[in-house]
C-alpha positions in Angstrom: -11.1 -27.5 9.3 -9.9 -25.9 12.6 -9.0 -29.3 14.0 -6.5 -29.8 11.2 -5.0 -26.3 11.7 -4.7 -26.3 15.6 -1.1 -27.4 15.6 -0.1 -24.7 13.1 -2.1 -21.7 14.1 0.4 -20.3 16.6 3.3 -17.8 16.2 5.1 -17.2 19.4 2.6 -15.9 21.9 0.0 -15.1 19.1 -2.7 -17.7 18.7 -4.5 -17.2 15.4 -7.2 -19.8 16.4 -8.9 -17.2 18.5 -10.0 -13.7 17.6 -9.2 -11.8 14.4 -5.7 -11.8 13.0 -4.3 -10.0 9.9 -1.5 -12.0 8.3 0.7 -10.1 5.9 3.2 -11.7 3.5 5.6 -9.4 1.7 7.8 -10.7 -1.2 9.6 -9.1 -4.1 6.8 -9.7 -6.6 3.7 -9.4 -4.5 2.2 -8.5 -1.1 -0.6 -10.5 0.4 -3.0 -9.8 3.2 -5.2 -12.4 4.8 -7.9 -11.8 7.4 -8.4 -14.8 9.8 -11.4 -15.0 12.0 -10.9 -17.7 14.7 -8.4 -19.3 12.3 -10.7 -19.3 9.3 -9.7 -17.3 6.2 -12.4 -14.7 5.5 -10.8 -12.1 3.2 -7.7 -12.2 1.0 -6.1 -9.4 -1.0 -3.1 -9.3 -3.3 -1.0 -6.5 -4.7 1.6 -7.3 -7.3 4.6 -5.4 -8.7 3.3 -3.1 -11.4 -0.4 -3.5 -10.5 -2.5 -0.5 -11.1 -5.4 -0.5 -8.6 -7.5 2.5 -9.7 -10.7 1.9 -7.9 -11.2 4.9 -5.6 -8.8 7.1 -7.6 -10.0 10.5 -8.8 -9.3 11.8 -12.3 -9.7 15.0 -14.2 -10.8 13.6 -17.5 -12.0 14.8 -20.9 -15.3 13.6 -22.4 -14.5 11.9 -25.8 -18.0 11.0 -27.0 -21.6 10.8 -25.9 -23.8 7.7 -26.7 -27.4 8.7 -26.2 -28.6 5.2 -27.0 -26.5 3.8 -24.1 -27.3 6.8 -22.0 -23.5 7.0 -21.3 -20.4 9.0 -22.0 -16.8 7.8 -22.6 -14.2 9.7 -20.7 -10.5 9.9 -21.5 -8.6 9.5 -18.2 -5.2 8.8 -19.8 -5.5 5.0 -19.8 -5.6 2.5 -22.7 -9.4 2.3 -22.5 -11.7 5.2 -22.0 -13.8 5.2 -18.8 -17.5 4.5 -18.9 -19.8 7.1 -17.3 -23.5 6.3 -17.3 -25.9 9.2 -17.2 -27.2 7.9 -13.8 -23.7 8.2 -12.4 -23.4 11.8 -13.5 -26.5 12.9 -11.6 -26.0 14.1 -8.0 -26.8 11.0 -5.9 -29.0 10.7 -2.8 -27.7 8.6 0.1 -28.4 4.9 -0.6 -30.4 2.7 1.7 -27.3 1.5 3.6 -27.1 5.0 5.1 -29.4 7.0 7.4 -29.5 10.7 6.3 -28.9 13.1 9.2 -30.4 16.6 9.4 -27.6 19.2 9.4 -27.7 21.5 12.5 -28.4 25.1 11.9 -30.5 24.6 8.8 -34.2 24.7 8.6 -36.0 21.4 8.1 -38.3 23.2 5.8 -37.7 22.7 2.1 -35.9 25.7 0.7 -35.8 26.7 -3.0 -33.3 24.5 -4.8 -32.0 24.6 -8.3 -33.8 22.6 -10.9 -33.3 18.9 -10.3 -30.8 17.5 -12.8 -32.1 14.5 -14.8 -30.5 12.2 -17.4 -31.9 14.4 -20.2 -29.7 17.3 -18.9 -26.4 15.4 -18.9 -25.4 15.9 -22.6 -25.8 19.7 -22.4 -24.1 19.8 -19.0 -21.1 17.8 -20.2 -20.6 18.2 -23.9 -18.0 16.3 -25.8 -14.5 17.8 -25.3 -15.4 19.3 -21.9 -13.4 18.5 -18.7 -14.9 16.5 -15.9 -13.8 15.3 -12.4 -14.7 11.7 -11.9 -13.9 8.8 -9.5 -13.4 5.2 -10.5 -16.2 3.1 -9.0 -15.3 -0.2 -10.7 -12.0 -1.3 -12.2 -11.5 -2.6 -15.7 -12.7 -6.2 -16.1 -12.0 -8.3 -19.2 -12.4 -6.1 -22.3 -14.4 -3.4 -20.4 -12.8 -0.1 -19.3 -13.3 1.3 -15.8 -16.6 2.6 -14.7 -16.7 6.1 -13.1 -19.0 8.5 -11.3 -19.1 12.2 -10.6 -20.2 11.5 -7.0 -16.8 11.8 -5.6 -15.9 10.7 -2.1 -12.7 10.5 0.0 -12.6 7.8 2.7 -10.8 8.4 6.0 -10.4 6.3 9.0 -13.9 7.0 10.5 -15.5 9.4 8.0 -16.1 9.6 4.3 -15.9 13.1 2.9 -18.3 13.9 0.0 -17.0 17.2 -1.5 -19.8 17.7 -4.0 -22.7 16.4 -1.9 -24.1 18.4 1.0 -25.5 15.5 3.0 -24.8 13.8 6.3 -25.2 10.1 6.8 -24.5 7.2 9.3 -23.9 3.6 8.2 -26.9 1.4 9.0 -24.5 -1.4 10.0 -24.2 0.6 13.3 -27.4 -0.9 14.7 -27.3 0.2 18.4 -30.0 2.9 18.7 -28.2 4.7 21.6 -24.9 4.7 19.7 -26.6 6.0 16.6 -28.1 8.9 18.6 -24.7 9.7 20.2 -23.0 9.8 16.8 -25.8 11.8 15.3 -25.3 14.5 17.9 -21.5 14.6 17.3 -22.0 14.8 13.5 -24.5 17.7 13.8 -21.9 19.7 15.8 -19.0 19.2 13.3 -17.8 22.2 11.2 -18.2 20.8 7.7 -17.7 23.4 4.9 -20.8 24.5 3.0 -21.6 22.3 0.1 -19.7 19.3 1.5 -21.0 16.3 3.4 -19.7 13.5 5.6 -20.6 9.9 6.2 -19.8 8.0 9.4 -18.3 4.6 8.7 -19.1 1.4 10.7 -15.7 1.7 12.5 -17.0 5.0 14.1 -18.7 3.0 16.8 -17.4 4.0 20.2 -15.1 6.7 19.1 -15.1 10.2 20.6 -15.6 13.6 19.0 -11.9 14.3 18.8 -11.4 11.3 16.6 -13.9 12.6 14.0 -12.5 16.2 14.2 -9.0 15.0 13.5 -10.2 12.7 10.7 -12.2 15.5 9.1 -9.3 17.9 9.3 -7.1 15.3 7.5 -9.7 14.8 4.8 -10.2 18.5 4.2 -6.5 19.0 3.9 -6.3 16.0 1.5 -9.2 17.5 -0.6 -7.4 20.8 -0.8 -4.4 19.0 -2.3 -6.6 17.3 -4.8 -8.1 20.7 -5.9 -4.6 22.1 -6.3 -3.6 19.2 -8.6 -6.8 19.6 -10.5 -6.4 23.3 -11.0 -2.8 23.2 -12.1 -2.9 20.3 -14.6 -4.6 19.7 -17.9 -6.9 16.7 -18.5 -6.4 13.8 -18.5 -4.6 13.5 -15.2 -5.0 11.5 -12.0 -5.6 14.0 -9.2 -5.9 11.5 -6.3 -4.5 8.0 -6.2 -6.1 5.3 -4.0 -3.5 4.2 -1.4 -1.5 1.0 -1.8 -2.3 -2.3 -0.1 -0.6 -1.7 3.2 -2.2 1.7 3.8 -5.6 0.5 2.6 -5.2 -2.5 5.0 -4.6 -0.2 8.0 -7.5 2.1 7.0 -10.1 -0.6 6.2 -9.1 -3.5 8.5 -7.2 -2.3 11.5 -10.2 -1.8 13.7 -10.8 -2.5 17.4 -12.0 -6.0 16.3 -8.5 -6.9 15.1 -6.5 -8.6 17.8 -3.1 -9.1 16.0 -1.3 -8.1 12.9 1.6 -10.4 11.9 4.0 -9.8 9.1 7.0 -11.8 7.8 9.0 -8.8 6.5 10.7 -6.3 8.8 10.5 -3.3 6.4 6.8 -3.9 5.7 6.2 -4.3 9.5 7.7 -0.9 10.1 5.6 0.5 7.2 2.4 -0.9 8.8 3.5 0.5 12.2 4.0 4.0 10.8 0.5 3.9 9.3 -1.0 2.3 12.4 0.6 5.0 14.7 -1.6 7.6 12.9 -4.6 5.6 14.2 -3.6 5.0 17.8 -0.7 3.7 19.9 -2.8 0.6 20.7 -3.1 -0.1 16.9 0.7 0.1 16.6 1.2 -2.3 19.6 -0.8 -5.0 17.8 1.6 -5.1 14.8 4.3 -7.8 15.1 7.1 -9.0 12.9 7.4 -12.8 13.1 9.9 -15.3 11.8 9.0 -18.9 11.0 11.1 -21.8 9.6 8.5 -22.3 6.8 6.6 -19.5 5.0 4.2 -17.7 7.2 1.1 -18.5 5.2 2.0 -22.2 5.3 2.8 -22.0 9.0 -0.7 -20.6 9.8 -2.6 -22.8 7.4 -3.5 -19.8 5.2 -2.1 -21.2 2.0 -4.2 -24.3 2.2 -7.3 -22.3 2.6 -6.3 -20.0 -0.4 -5.8 -23.1 -2.6 -9.3 -24.3 -1.6 -10.8 -21.0 -2.8 -10.1 -22.2 -6.4 -12.2 -25.3 -6.0 -15.7 -25.6 -7.4 -16.9 -27.8 -4.6 -16.8 -26.6 -0.9 -17.7 -29.1 1.9 -19.9 -28.0 4.8 -19.4 -29.2 8.4 -22.7 -31.2 8.3 -21.4 -33.3 5.3 -23.3 -31.4 2.6 -21.5 -29.2 0.0 -21.9 -26.3 -2.3 -20.8 -26.0 -6.0 -19.7 -22.6 -7.2 -19.6 -21.7 -10.9 -18.5 -18.3 -12.2 -19.9 -17.3 -15.6 -20.0 -14.1 -17.6 -23.7 -13.5 -16.7 -23.9 -14.6 -13.1 -22.5 -16.7 -10.3 -24.5 -19.9 -9.7 -24.2 -21.8 -6.4 -25.8 -25.2 -5.9 -26.5 -26.7 -2.5 -26.4 -30.5 -2.0 -27.0 -32.7 1.0 -23.9 -34.8 0.1 -23.2 -37.2 3.1 -25.7 -35.5 5.4 -28.4 -38.1 5.0 -28.5 -39.9 8.3 -31.2 -37.9 10.0 -34.7 -39.3 10.4 -36.1 -35.7 10.5 -35.6 -34.8 6.8 -36.9 -31.2 7.3 -34.4 -30.6 10.1 -31.6 -32.1 8.0 -32.4 -29.9 5.0 -32.7 -26.8 7.2 -29.3 -27.5 8.8 -27.6 -28.0 5.4 -29.2 -24.8 3.9 -28.2 -22.6 6.9 -24.6 -23.9 6.7 -24.7 -23.3 3.0 -25.9 -19.7 3.5 -23.0 -19.1 5.9 -20.4 -20.6 3.6 -21.8 -18.8 0.5 -21.4 -15.4 2.3 -17.9 -16.4 3.3 -16.9 -17.6 -0.2 -18.3 -14.5 -2.0 -16.2 -12.3 0.3 -13.1 -14.6 0.1 -13.2 -15.0 -3.7 -14.1 -11.3 -4.2 -17.1 -12.5 -6.4 -19.5 -9.7 -7.5 -22.5 -9.1 -9.7 -25.6 -11.3 -9.8 -25.5 -14.4 -7.6 -28.2 -17.2 -7.7 -28.2 -19.8 -4.9 -30.2 -23.0 -5.5 -31.0 -24.2 -2.0 -32.5 -27.6 -1.2 -36.3 -27.3 -1.4 -37.9 -26.5 2.0 -41.6 -27.3 2.7 -42.1 -24.7 5.4 -42.0 -20.9 5.0 -40.5 -20.5 8.5 -37.5 -22.6 7.3 -37.0 -20.4 4.3 -37.1 -17.3 6.5 -34.5 -18.9 8.8 -32.1 -19.4 5.9 -32.8 -15.9 4.6 -32.0 -14.4 8.0 -28.8 -16.5 8.2 -27.6 -15.1 4.9 -28.4 -11.5 5.8 -26.7 -11.9 9.2 -23.5 -13.3 7.7 -23.4 -10.7 4.9 -23.4 -8.0 7.6 -19.6 -8.6 7.9 -19.1 -7.9 4.2 -17.6 -4.4 3.3 -19.1 -4.7 -0.2 -22.7 -3.6 -0.6 -25.1 -6.5 -1.0 -28.8 -6.9 -1.7 -30.7 -10.2 -1.0 -34.1 -11.2 -2.1 -36.4 -13.7 -0.3 -36.2 -17.4 -1.4 -38.5 -18.0 -4.3 -41.2 -20.8 -4.6 -38.6 -23.0 -6.5 -35.9 -22.6 -3.8 -33.8 -19.9 -5.5 -32.3 -16.9 -3.7 -31.2 -14.0 -5.9 -28.7 -11.5 -4.6 -26.2 -9.0 -5.8 -22.8 -8.1 -4.4 -20.9 -5.0 -5.3 -18.3 -5.7 -7.9 -15.3 -3.4 -7.6 -12.4 -5.5 -9.1 -11.7 -8.8 -10.7 -12.4 -11.9 -8.7 -9.7 -14.0 -7.1 -9.9 -16.4 -10.1 -9.7 -13.6 -12.6 -6.7 -12.0 -10.9 -4.5 -15.2 -10.4 -5.6 -17.4 -13.4 -5.5 -16.9 -17.2 -7.2 -18.8 -20.1 -5.7 -22.3 -20.4 -3.4 -22.9 -23.3 -4.1 -26.6 -23.2 -7.8 -26.4 -23.8 -8.2 -23.3 -26.0 -9.8 -21.2 -23.3 -12.3 -23.7 -22.0 -10.5 -23.7 -18.6 -7.8 -21.8 -16.7 -4.3 -22.4 -15.4 -2.1 -20.4 -13.1 0.0 -17.6 -14.7 3.8 -17.9 -15.1 4.1 -15.2 -12.5 2.0 -17.1 -10.1 4.0 -20.3 -10.7 7.3 -18.3 -10.3 6.1 -17.0 -6.9 5.0 -20.5 -5.8 8.2 -22.2 -6.9 10.3 -19.4 -5.1 8.3 -20.1 -1.9 8.9 -23.8 -2.3 12.7 -23.2 -2.9 12.8 -21.0 0.2 11.2 -23.7 2.2 13.5 -26.4 0.9 16.6 -24.3 1.5 15.6 -23.4 5.1 14.8 -27.1 5.9 17.8 -28.7 4.2 20.4 -26.0 4.4 23.1 -28.3 5.8 22.0 -31.5 4.1 21.7 -30.7 0.4 24.2 -29.2 -2.0 23.1 -28.5 -5.6 19.4 -28.4 -6.3 17.7 -29.3 -9.6 14.4 -27.5 -10.4 12.4 -29.0 -13.3 9.7 -26.7 -14.7 7.5 -26.1 -17.7 9.3 -24.2 -20.5 7.0 -21.1 -20.1 8.0 -20.9 -16.4 11.7 -21.3 -17.3 11.4 -18.4 -19.7 10.2 -16.2 -16.9 13.0 -17.4 -14.7 15.5 -16.4 -17.3 14.0 -13.0 -17.9 11.8 -11.0 -15.4 12.8 -13.0 -12.3 16.5 -13.8 -13.0 17.7 -11.3 -10.4 15.5 -12.8 -7.8 16.8 -16.3 -8.4 20.4 -15.1 -8.3 19.7 -13.6 -4.8 18.0 -16.9 -3.8 21.1 -18.9 -5.0 23.4 -16.7 -2.9 21.5 -17.7 0.2 22.2 -21.4 -0.5 25.5 -23.2 -0.3 25.0 -25.1 -3.6 23.8 -24.2 -7.1 20.3 -24.0 -8.4 20.1 -25.9 -11.7 17.0 -25.2 -13.8 15.8 -27.6 -16.4 12.7 -27.5 -18.6 10.4 -30.3 -19.5 8.1 -29.6 -22.5 5.8 -32.4 -21.3 5.3 -30.9 -17.9 2.1 -29.1 -17.2 2.6 -25.4 -16.4 1.3 -25.9 -12.8 3.7 -28.8 -12.1 7.3 -28.7 -11.0 9.9 -30.9 -9.3 12.7 -29.8 -6.9 15.4 -32.5 -6.6 18.6 -33.2 -4.7 21.1 -33.1 -7.6 23.3 -35.7 -6.0 20.7 -38.3 -5.0 17.9 -37.1 -7.3 15.6 -37.5 -4.3 12.5 -35.4 -4.5 12.6 -32.4 -2.1 9.3 -30.8 -3.2 6.9 -31.0 -6.1 3.5 -30.1 -7.4 
């Protein structure tokens, strides 16, 4: 793939083929963030106009009803669907196995008398119907299901996570250097965290000094004080803390020391990123650049092509093998095939090579497509246990980069690997596609909004390339897309037409598939762009 991208992966002095680059595209209807590692797309996020991303947001809700059979409660948080609160998520949680618990300095290690441990049997009496409750969204609404929530509230900062209701200290196990863990442990034990609260050191804490954590903690405590003020002065249901928008989340979660460059195609968004980055460090701000390219930035850097490939069932591997990815309601199935990789005389070596590449690509695709839930990978059968262990290690190592929590089981006797990946929001397919009107829901096509955005990009590209050569332009689209152009996006197209010397003439073709369009020179009827 990289050989095909080499000519494109350069913007000015910034070379996206080497190191880690954040590419940000900002348009009227959506903002997009892509993470490139040595030119390869690893993560992709979208935020569209009107989107409500509530994962991480904190609400003061009211319990509507309790379902003992489900061991769950439904909480009114002011949305169309009530939130789902399982009894397990209402019990004070211990640190999970991805974190090491740290003893808090100044306290005896001896067990002291504690209140009676809360169990699921106590929940209905602790939270009766009609009572108010503070909860945080842990999983967004998916399909016909409402959001899932928890009483174990946390506030993420740059280096720390504040747990206002959990008196525990922890360090991410992804920080695997023993000396660094010892250093961070000592810093953490000296920090002045209020009684009853706890903190967790994130992976990006590696290498940071005590002053970074002190400043981060002060900001989080101030933020929590604001949350408490909103909680105390408003009746339920009300949102008392809103998860930041995409740009601020990007700076918080992605702008680490490992990021070499941040490039953005919009000057206002670039300044917005710089303002957020400046709170992190001057060096972080210096890595943010506004760039202008003749063609759209995602096309120029080869990102759009890789995004399009993320919708394909079949993904080719460097060795000639391939994997097939199928998303279903119950689970994600991934099948590994040798494909064209059959020339080796050493069959065991060829199978191992294919399976290891499949493990790497599977981990990448799960992250890129934002796939969560139960995942089953059907590897090519391996005769030797050592080969199975090598594939297992390859998967674990690659998943180490994933910000979502994952659990991986050993390969079974029949060559299956079962794993789970934390599911927070809809997958890329669920976000950008909708049930197909042509096949009664058996497949999916792009939404009219998605097509509108794509056609606008194509028009921008055509206008910039043929500004002095072409007058009036004809755009032929599906009637559904034309209806959107006439309504929601009419003002955007008017602005686009003003940037062109000629007119934009829109025509509908009922026989044209929704995902197809044609852009023509009105005078010569020559095709300028199509899909």
